C-alpha positions as CSV (number, residue, x, y, z in Angstrom):
1,M,0.2,0.0,0.0
2,N,1.4,3.7,-1.0
3,I,0.2,6.1,1.2
4,P,0.4,9.8,0.1
5,F,1.7,12.4,2.6
6,Y,2.6,16.2,2.9
7,K,6.0,17.2,4.8
8,M,5.1,20.0,6.7
9,H,6.7,22.5,9.5
10,G,5.5,25.0,11.9
11,A,8.3,27.2,12.9
12,A,10.7,24.4,12.0
13,N,9.0,21.9,13.9
14,D,8.4,19.1,11.1
15,F,5.7,16.8,10.6
16,I,4.4,13.9,8.1
17,V,0.7,14.8,7.4
18,A,-1.7,12.6,5.8
19,D,-5.5,13.0,4.7
20,D,-6.6,9.9,6.6
21,R,-10.3,10.3,6.3
22,A,-10.4,6.5,5.0
23,Q,-8.8,5.5,8.0
24,T,-6.3,3.1,6.3
25,F,-3.2,4.5,8.1
26,P,-1.5,1.8,10.0
27,I,-1.7,3.8,13.1
28,K,-1.0,0.7,15.4
29,D,2.2,-0.2,13.8
30,R,4.7,1.9,15.9
31,E,7.8,0.2,14.5
32,W,6.7,1.3,10.8
33,I,6.0,4.9,12.2
34,A,9.4,5.1,13.9
35,R,10.9,4.3,10.7
36,I,9.3,6.7,8.6
37,C,10.2,9.5,11.1
38,S,13.7,8.5,11.1
39,R,16.1,11.5,10.0
40,N,18.6,9.0,8.6
41,T,16.6,6.0,7.2
42,G,13.1,7.6,6.7
43,I,11.1,10.8,5.5
44,G,12.3,12.3,8.8
45,S,9.9,14.3,11.3
46,E,8.9,14.9,14.7
47,G,5.7,13.1,14.5
48,V,2.8,12.0,12.2
49,L,-0.5,14.2,11.9
50,L,-3.7,12.7,10.6
51,I,-6.9,14.1,9.1
52,Q,-9.5,11.6,10.1
53,P,-13.4,12.0,10.4
54,S,-15.3,13.5,13.4
55,E,-18.7,13.9,14.4
56,Q,-17.9,16.7,16.6
57,A,-16.2,19.1,14.4
58,D,-15.0,19.2,10.9
59,F,-12.5,16.8,11.4
60,R,-10.3,14.9,13.8
61,M,-6.7,15.4,14.4
62,R,-4.5,12.4,15.5
63,F,-0.8,13.2,16.5
64,L,1.7,10.4,16.8
65,N,5.1,10.8,18.2
66,P,8.3,9.6,16.3
67,D,7.9,6.5,18.9
68,G,4.6,6.0,17.7
69,G,3.0,6.6,20.8
70,E,-0.1,9.1,20.6
71,V,-0.4,12.3,22.5
72,D,-3.4,14.9,23.1
73,M,-2.1,17.8,21.4
74,C,0.7,19.4,19.2
75,G,0.5,23.2,18.6
76,N,2.6,23.4,15.6
77,G,1.0,20.6,14.3
78,A,-2.3,21.8,14.7
79,R,-1.5,24.7,12.5
80,C,-0.1,22.7,9.9
81,I,-3.2,20.3,9.7
82,A,-5.3,23.3,9.6
83,R,-3.7,24.6,6.9
84,L,-3.8,21.5,5.0
85,A,-7.4,20.7,5.8
86,C,-8.4,24.1,4.4
87,E,-6.4,23.4,1.1
88,L,-7.9,19.8,0.8
89,G,-11.5,21.3,1.2
90,V,-12.0,19.4,4.3
91,A,-12.8,22.6,6.4
92,A,-13.2,26.3,5.6
93,E,-10.8,28.9,6.8
94,K,-12.4,29.1,10.0
95,M,-12.6,25.5,11.5
96,A,-13.1,23.8,14.3
97,F,-11.4,20.1,14.8
98,E,-11.2,17.2,17.3
99,T,-8.3,16.4,19.3
100,L,-7.7,14.3,22.4
101,A,-7.2,17.6,24.5
102,G,-10.6,18.8,23.2
103,I,-12.0,20.9,20.1
104,I,-9.7,23.4,19.0
105,R,-10.7,26.4,16.6
106,A,-8.5,27.5,14.0
107,E,-8.3,30.6,11.6
108,V,-6.2,30.6,8.3
109,L,-5.2,34.2,8.6
110,A,-2.9,33.9,5.4
111,E,-1.8,31.2,3.4
112,D,1.0,30.3,5.6
113,T,-0.1,32.0,8.9
114,I,-2.6,30.1,11.0
115,R,-4.3,31.3,14.6
116,L,-5.2,28.6,17.2
117,H,-7.9,29.2,19.6
118,M,-6.5,26.9,22.2
119,M,-8.4,24.9,25.1
120,P,-8.2,26.5,28.5
121,P,-5.2,25.5,30.2
122,K,-5.5,23.2,33.3
123,D,-3.4,21.7,36.3
124,W,-1.6,25.2,37.1
125,R,1.2,24.4,39.8
126,M,3.0,27.4,40.7
127,D,6.2,27.8,42.5
128,Q,7.1,24.2,42.7
129,A,10.5,22.6,43.8
130,L,12.2,19.3,43.1
131,E,15.7,17.8,44.1
132,L,17.5,17.1,40.7
133,D,21.3,16.3,40.6
134,G,21.6,17.3,44.3
135,S,20.2,20.7,43.8
136,H,17.1,22.5,44.5
137,L,15.2,23.1,40.9
138,E,12.2,25.7,41.3
139,Y,9.7,25.3,38.4
140,H,6.2,26.1,37.5
141,F,3.9,23.5,35.9
142,I,0.8,23.6,33.5
143,N,-1.1,21.5,30.8
144,T,-1.7,23.2,27.8
145,G,-3.0,20.2,25.7
146,V,0.0,18.4,27.3
147,P,2.2,18.6,30.3
148,H,4.8,21.4,30.6
149,V,7.6,22.4,33.1
150,V,8.3,25.9,32.7
151,I,11.7,27.0,34.1
152,P,12.2,30.8,34.1
153,L,16.1,32.1,33.7
154,E,17.4,35.4,34.2
155,E,20.3,34.9,31.8
156,G,22.1,31.9,30.0
157,L,19.6,30.3,28.2
158,G,21.9,29.6,25.4
159,E,24.3,27.7,27.6
160,V,21.5,25.3,29.0
161,D,22.0,21.7,28.5
162,V,18.6,21.3,27.5
163,A,19.0,17.7,26.1
164,G,20.5,16.4,29.3
165,R,18.9,18.5,32.0
166,G,15.5,18.3,30.1
167,R,15.6,14.4,29.8
168,R,16.3,14.0,33.5
169,I,13.5,16.5,34.6
170,R,11.3,14.7,32.0
171,N,11.9,11.5,33.7
172,H,11.7,12.5,37.3
173,K,9.4,10.4,39.7
174,T,7.4,13.8,40.5
175,F,6.0,13.5,36.8
176,A,5.6,9.7,36.7
177,P,4.3,7.6,34.9
178,D,3.8,9.7,31.8
179,G,6.6,12.3,32.3
180,T,6.5,15.8,30.9
181,N,7.8,18.1,28.5
182,V,10.6,20.7,29.8
183,N,10.7,24.5,28.8
184,F,13.7,26.7,29.7
185,V,12.5,30.5,29.4
186,Q,14.2,34.0,29.6
187,V,12.7,37.4,29.3
188,A,14.0,39.2,26.1
189,G,12.0,42.5,26.4
190,G,8.7,43.9,27.6
191,D,6.5,41.6,25.7
192,S,9.3,39.1,24.4
193,L,10.7,35.6,25.4
194,Y,13.1,33.2,24.1
195,V,12.3,29.5,24.7
196,R,14.1,26.3,24.6
197,T,12.0,23.0,24.8
198,Y,12.9,19.2,25.4
199,E,9.9,17.5,23.9
200,R,8.7,14.2,25.4
201,G,8.1,11.5,22.8
202,V,10.9,13.2,20.7
203,E,13.2,12.8,23.5
204,A,15.3,15.5,22.4
205,E,15.6,19.4,22.1
206,T,12.9,20.6,19.6
207,P,13.3,23.7,17.3
208,A,9.7,24.8,18.5
209,C,7.2,23.1,20.6
210,G,3.5,25.1,20.1
211,T,2.1,23.8,23.2
212,G,5.3,24.7,25.2
213,I,5.6,28.2,23.9
214,V,1.6,28.6,25.0
215,A,3.0,27.4,28.5
216,C,5.7,29.9,28.7
217,G,3.6,32.8,27.6
218,L,1.2,31.9,30.1
219,I,3.2,31.4,32.9
220,A,5.3,34.6,32.1
221,G,1.8,36.4,32.3
222,R,1.0,35.0,35.4
223,L,4.3,36.1,36.8
224,H,3.8,39.8,35.5
225,L,7.2,39.2,33.6
226,V,5.6,40.5,30.1
227,S,2.8,42.1,28.4
228,V,0.2,40.7,26.2
229,P,0.3,39.5,23.7
230,V,3.6,37.8,24.1
231,R,6.1,37.5,21.2
232,I,8.1,34.4,21.8
233,T,11.3,33.3,19.6
234,S,11.6,29.4,19.6
235,A,14.9,27.8,19.4
236,G,14.9,27.4,15.4
237,G,14.5,31.3,15.3
238,H,10.9,31.5,14.4
239,E,8.5,34.0,16.3
240,L,5.4,33.1,17.6
241,E,2.6,34.9,19.2
242,V,0.4,33.9,22.3
243,G,-2.4,35.8,23.3
244,F,-4.8,35.6,26.0
245,T,-6.6,37.6,28.8
246,I,-5.8,37.2,32.3
247,A,-7.6,38.4,35.7
248,G,-5.9,37.3,38.8
249,D,-5.7,33.5,38.8
250,E,-7.9,33.3,35.8
251,V,-6.7,32.8,32.2
252,D,-9.0,32.6,29.0
253,H,-9.0,33.3,25.4
254,V,-5.9,31.6,24.7
255,T,-4.3,31.7,21.2
256,L,-1.3,30.7,19.4
257,T,-0.4,32.3,16.1
258,G,2.7,31.4,13.6
259,P,3.6,29.8,10.6
260,A,2.4,26.7,8.7
261,E,4.5,25.9,5.6
262,H,4.8,23.0,2.9
263,V,8.4,21.6,2.4
264,F,7.3,18.9,0.0
265,R,4.5,15.7,-0.7
266,G,5.2,12.2,-1.8
267,E,4.1,8.7,-1.3
268,V,5.7,6.3,1.2
269,E,5.3,2.4,0.7
270,Y,3.7,0.5,3.9
271,R,4.4,-3.2,4.1
272,P,2.9,-4.9,7.2
273,G,5.9,-6.4,9.1
């Protein structure tokens, strides 16, 4: 079976995207999914996005990490799938789609610029601490569709060992059994942040993580470190915008605006192992 796909990226966070309204994609073959996501022997991506039918919205988004495991939400991937769904006629320029995190609304603002209206964040845990490598680590936690640790830094973001330190935090017993994504963030100006993210499932630093960028924007807003909307520059050098309203401990109307771009399209052969 040959499966048509689109290679897309949102702020250098790249994906294999497929129209799976017929629901024939081998979603349970985790070994094959890992092979096609491989940078060296496959197409190369940080995950697989599938457009599937939905009884609740215009379509359903499924997101599979490079290890074949499914997760609830991906902000950069959601922008890519929204653009493709509009181009394929699956949805209009203003759309709603189903995810495991809930219904997401999206708008195609320009050919390559998408705004997501995110689900309200949950599981706020401000001013937390844990012991790591014999030292006391202070952090904040929030779920913006998937879990995120946010660690504000006053300086030195470029020198952080995101891969090593992020992996140890991701696997810390505090976040067992599912683990967490880990974000290191530094204020760059009155409305600006720099962010670097260790992504669970990818198990490495990623050029950008949409839900992580939203998490950092919301935490920085709660801490009164930045004004809204927040302009956030990812490790890959792309700028995204996080909007929200905040009143005391209440946050609402959360949006993520950024690019969604095509790279190439093709077909990949599937042979059951």
